[in-house]
Phi, psi and omega in degrees: 000150176290139176282167188297320182297321181292318178298318180298321180296319178297321178298319181296320180293315179294332180292340179259016171087016179259139175281128185242132171242108179278143184241087182260188174290163188298333184271359186282156170279111188262012181280111177301143178062031178292337179259110186299325181295317180300323184288349176273359176104000176272114183212168181280135176281164170096170178272107180071018177076018181296123182293136175070014186285346177079010178278169185245004174058077181108355176286172181217165176281188184279339182280144178239132175253179179223153178212121181052040176081002179250138178287138175224150178295139176289333179225133173235132181300329184268348183238330181111211186261137180275130179207122175052047173087001182225153170262139181234139168215149182297128179292130179228120358284162176292141177299157174300143184290353175276351182282152186300331185301335179284336178052044177086351179278172176227177180295343175288338182269337184167212184208166177261134182239141167283140184225130174239117189252149178264043180191194182263097179246150179295142180290157177125141176297161185238140171265132176231133178289330179228150175301150176304144183306132177080006182301132182294125180289152178293150176282160176304323180294319176299319177294326178297321177287328174299318178294320179299323179300336183268353181281128180244129178261128180291146178294119184287153175263116188269148178219155172213151177212127352285149181258336184250343182225042176292153180230155179300136175085356180247133185296140173253128178283140174231139175198166170226158182294116184272107175242164178305327182272347178253337182238354176072190356291150181235135182233156173213143180253145169226142179282144174240184179288090179089005178205172178239143176250132177246122176253135181232135174248134180236132184301126183255318184198147175250123182253112176261134178238140183234128173293141192215062179195163182305327180246014181073019184280345178245162176216154173231154182240148167225146186243151176228153185270358181209177181294351183093161180253138177301147182299136174211133181301132178085356181261166179253131181287145172271348178215117181209167180214140177252121178278133185273342178210165184287166179264018185301327183272357182276161176301130182059018175058038180211147173279148175255127182245133178236167181222146171225150182245132175254133186240139169276132184251128173231157180207152176207159178272169179294346174272011178067029176267124180290142174252128186289110177237017188296339183271009187231127173243130183264138182240130176249129176236160188224087182304136177085351181270112184218161166242143175250123186238104172286132180237122183258158177249125183278125178265127180254126180263133178276000000 
C-alpha cells in the first residue's frame, strides 16, 4: 500500500493541475487520493515518514525546474528529485531481490526507485543502475534514522520476585534478562556518500506499567534506570514496586505488568563527527509480553 506521505504528495500534484502517474510496485494501491483524510491535507511530514528528520512534507529546495511550460520544484522532500518529467526517490525498504521488479538484477547492480511522473508513464517500480542525475543526497541525520530503522531489540525475558505470593506493602522485585540485544547498547551502520553513519541506542529508562483497577481499566507506571537486578536474598533491588492493595478484584485475581524501553539515540559519521540526535528518544514496546502478579493482603489478628 502507498504510505500516507506519498498519497498526500500525489494529491498536491494533482491539485496544481498536473497529471500524475505514480509508478509503485505491482502489489500497491495506485489510486491517488484513495485515503480521504490524506486528501484533505492531513499528511505525514518528512521524507518517507522518518521521525525527527526535519523535512517539511511537500516543501522544495531553492531550484526550480519546468515541465510542459510550468515551473516545478527540482527537489521535493516527499517525492525526491525531479528528472525528465518524473520525481524519483529510493524505495525504502528495497523489495526482495526475488521480486520481478529487479528483472534479474541485484543491489550490486543498482537500486529500486519510487517514481511519480507528471505525464503518462507505465505503472511499476523502476530499477536504475545509477541515481537520477542531480538527486539530492541524504543528510547525515536522515542516514542516522535509516540506520535506526534497522536496529532490532530482542524481546526481553521478564521476571518478578515474589511472583506468586506477593503481599500488599512489601516490595516486589522486577527485572529482565540483560543481553546485548535486549539492553544494549546496539549499533547499526549505513553507507553515505563517501562516509558511513553509525547509529547507537543506549538504554535510558525502563517503563513498567501495571493495570490498577477492578477491571484493569486503569494503569499506573513506575520507571527504573536499568534492567533491574535478579533477586538474591539479602540484596537490595534496583527496580521494585510496592502494591497498595490486593489483586482480589482484578481479572483472575492478578495484576498484569507490561514493559517498554526508552533509548537514548546517538549517531556519528566515520569521520567521527557527531550528528545531533538529542531531541529524539526511541521507544520499544512488546505487544503480548506480560507478567501476571497475584498480590495478597495479609490479615493481622489482635
